C-alpha positions as CSV (number, residue, x, y, z in Angstrom):
1,M,0.0,0.0,0.0
2,S,1.2,3.5,-0.8
3,A,2.3,6.0,1.9
4,A,-0.7,8.1,1.0
5,G,-3.2,5.4,1.8
6,F,-5.8,5.6,4.6
7,P,-5.9,2.2,6.3
8,R,-8.1,1.3,9.2
9,C,-5.2,1.7,11.7
10,A,-5.0,5.4,10.7
11,R,-8.5,6.0,11.9
12,I,-9.9,6.9,15.3
13,L,-13.1,4.9,15.6
14,A,-13.8,4.0,19.2
15,K,-15.7,6.3,21.5
16,H,-13.1,6.1,24.3
17,E,-10.4,7.4,21.9
18,F,-12.6,10.4,21.0
19,D,-13.4,11.0,24.7
20,H,-9.6,10.9,25.5
21,A,-8.9,13.5,22.8
22,F,-11.7,15.8,24.1
23,R,-10.6,15.4,27.7
24,A,-6.8,15.6,27.3
25,G,-6.1,17.0,23.9
26,L,-4.6,20.3,22.9
27,S,-6.9,22.4,20.8
28,A,-6.6,24.7,17.9
29,G,-9.4,26.3,15.8
30,S,-10.2,27.8,12.5
31,K,-13.2,29.4,10.9
32,L,-14.8,26.1,9.9
33,F,-13.2,23.5,12.3
34,R,-12.0,22.9,15.8
35,G,-9.1,20.5,16.0
36,L,-7.7,18.4,18.9
37,V,-4.5,16.6,19.1
38,V,-3.1,14.0,21.6
39,A,0.1,12.0,21.4
40,D,-0.2,8.6,19.7
41,A,2.0,5.9,18.1
42,A,1.1,7.1,14.5
43,A,-0.7,9.8,12.7
44,R,-4.4,9.0,13.1
45,L,-7.6,10.9,12.3
46,G,-11.1,11.1,13.8
47,I,-13.8,13.3,12.3
48,T,-17.1,14.5,13.8
49,V,-19.6,16.6,11.9
50,P,-22.6,17.3,14.2
51,K,-26.1,17.3,12.9
52,R,-26.6,20.7,14.6
53,S,-24.0,22.2,12.2
54,V,-24.9,20.2,9.1
55,P,-28.4,18.8,9.1
56,K,-28.2,16.8,5.8
57,A,-26.4,13.5,5.8
58,N,-25.0,13.9,2.3
59,D,-23.4,17.2,3.3
60,R,-21.9,15.6,6.4
61,N,-20.5,12.9,4.3
62,R,-19.1,15.3,1.7
63,I,-17.3,17.3,4.5
64,K,-15.9,14.1,6.0
65,R,-14.6,13.0,2.5
66,I,-12.8,16.3,2.0
67,V,-11.2,16.1,5.5
68,R,-10.1,12.4,5.0
69,E,-8.6,13.2,1.6
70,A,-6.6,16.2,3.0
71,F,-5.3,14.0,5.9
72,R,-4.5,11.1,3.6
73,L,-2.3,13.2,1.3
74,R,-0.3,14.6,4.2
75,R,-0.3,11.8,6.7
76,G,3.3,10.9,6.0
77,R,4.4,14.4,6.9
78,L,2.4,14.7,10.1
79,P,3.8,13.8,13.5
80,A,2.7,10.7,15.4
81,H,-0.4,12.2,17.0
82,A,-4.1,11.5,17.1
83,F,-6.0,14.3,15.3
84,V,-9.7,14.9,15.9
85,V,-11.4,17.4,13.7
86,V,-14.8,18.8,14.6
87,A,-16.9,20.7,12.1
88,R,-18.5,23.9,13.3
89,G,-20.1,27.2,12.1
90,D,-21.5,27.7,8.6
91,I,-19.6,24.8,7.1
92,A,-22.6,23.5,5.3
93,Q,-22.6,26.5,3.0
94,A,-18.9,26.5,2.4
95,D,-17.5,25.3,-1.0
96,P,-15.1,22.3,-1.1
97,K,-12.1,24.5,-1.9
98,A,-12.7,26.6,1.2
99,I,-13.2,23.6,3.3
100,R,-10.0,22.0,2.0
101,A,-7.9,25.1,2.5
102,D,-9.3,25.6,6.0
103,V,-8.6,22.0,7.1
104,E,-5.1,22.1,5.7
105,K,-4.3,25.2,7.8
106,L,-5.8,23.5,10.8
107,F,-3.5,20.4,10.3
108,D,-0.5,22.8,10.2
109,R,-1.6,24.4,13.4
110,L,-2.3,21.0,15.1
111,A,1.1,19.6,13.9
112,A,2.9,22.5,15.6
113,L,1.3,21.7,19.0
114,K,3.4,19.6,21.4
115,P,1.1,17.3,23.3
116,A,2.5,15.3,26.3
117,P,3.7,11.8,25.4
118,A,1.2,9.0,25.6
119,P,1.3,7.3,29.0
120,G,3.3,4.1,29.2
121,T,5.4,4.9,26.1
122,I,9.2,5.1,26.1
123,A,9.0,8.9,25.7
124,D,6.8,9.1,28.7
125,L,9.1,6.9,30.8
126,S,12.2,8.9,29.8
127,R,10.4,12.1,30.7
128,A,9.4,10.7,34.1
129,A,13.0,9.6,34.7
130,T,14.3,13.1,34.1
131,D,11.6,14.7,36.3
132,A,12.5,12.4,39.3
133,P,14.6,14.1,42.0
């Protein structure tokens, strides 16, 4: 499979993973999206498009396709973090080019954030060893 693929292991699907991102993630925003990032073993993506923001299912699916494609094309250049993207505002009326440009800017902002290492990882253990008196 090519580096630009989007396999199942690159997706955030479980509710507890979304909950962890909402509870412990660092946040960045843009006009159309709110993004959260937490440390992970690889670059992974979760997308939520609330019915309150986008009432029609076909519009929600269109937005998710655009976000997935933007992530898929830059996944190899993103750091090993879990990214959660939440649609907001008047995204239903936005054209695909504006959505794509906005989500790409959001990924740049999220990639620049430095979340704490995932608990139990080598990075976390080495940080704990240096913090010890």
